[in-house]
C-alpha positions in Angstrom: -51.3 66.4 219.5 -51.8 62.9 218.1 -49.3 60.7 216.3 -50.2 57.6 214.3 -48.7 54.2 215.0 -50.0 51.7 212.5 -53.8 52.4 212.8 -53.7 53.5 216.4 -53.6 57.2 217.1 -51.2 58.0 220.0 -51.8 61.0 222.3 -49.3 62.7 224.5 -49.2 61.0 227.9 -50.7 63.6 230.3 -51.9 63.3 233.8 -54.6 65.8 234.8 -55.0 67.0 238.4 -57.5 69.4 239.9 -55.4 72.5 239.2 -52.6 71.3 236.9 -51.4 69.0 234.2 -48.3 66.9 234.2 -46.8 65.9 230.8 -44.6 62.8 230.8 -41.4 63.6 229.0 -38.0 62.1 228.1 -34.6 63.7 227.5 -31.3 62.4 226.3 -27.9 63.4 227.5 -25.5 62.6 224.6 -21.8 62.9 225.4 -19.0 62.6 222.9 -15.3 63.4 223.8 -16.3 65.5 226.9 -18.9 67.5 224.9 -22.6 67.3 225.5 -25.2 67.7 222.7 -27.6 70.5 223.3 -30.4 71.9 221.0 -31.2 75.6 220.7 -34.3 77.3 219.5 -33.4 79.5 216.6 -32.9 83.2 217.3 -33.1 82.7 221.1 -30.8 82.0 224.0 -32.8 78.9 225.0 -30.8 75.6 225.1 -32.1 72.2 226.0 -31.3 68.5 225.8 -33.1 66.7 223.0 -36.3 65.0 224.0 -40.0 65.5 224.3 -43.3 64.0 225.4 -44.0 60.3 225.7 -47.1 59.1 223.8 -49.7 56.6 225.1 -48.7 53.0 224.5 -45.1 54.0 224.0 -42.1 53.0 226.2 -39.6 55.6 227.3 -37.0 53.9 225.1 -39.3 54.2 222.0 -40.1 57.8 222.9 -36.5 59.0 223.2 -35.6 57.3 219.9 -38.6 58.9 218.2 -37.8 62.3 219.6 -34.1 62.1 218.6 -35.0 61.1 215.1 -37.6 64.0 214.9 -35.3 66.6 216.4 -31.9 65.6 215.0 -32.9 63.6 212.0 -30.6 60.6 212.4 -31.1 56.9 213.1 -30.5 56.4 216.8 -30.4 53.3 218.9 -30.0 52.9 222.7 -26.7 51.3 223.8 -27.3 51.1 227.6 -30.9 50.8 228.4 
């Protein structure tokens, strides 16, 4: 999958080996008053921390902010990076 940043198309950052692929991913643990934010896939028992794949030319900080905005739909910024 490609995303557009300006006029540059960014692909998921993937490392290919002989018999496998490794996708570089980020995840956020968001704690508020002893509660941790988890996402759930609708109609399943699958829970996960928000996050996703890092794109080429993207820092991990940029990736997690983009993923949080895509998945949760809010304007996030990192406090302790």
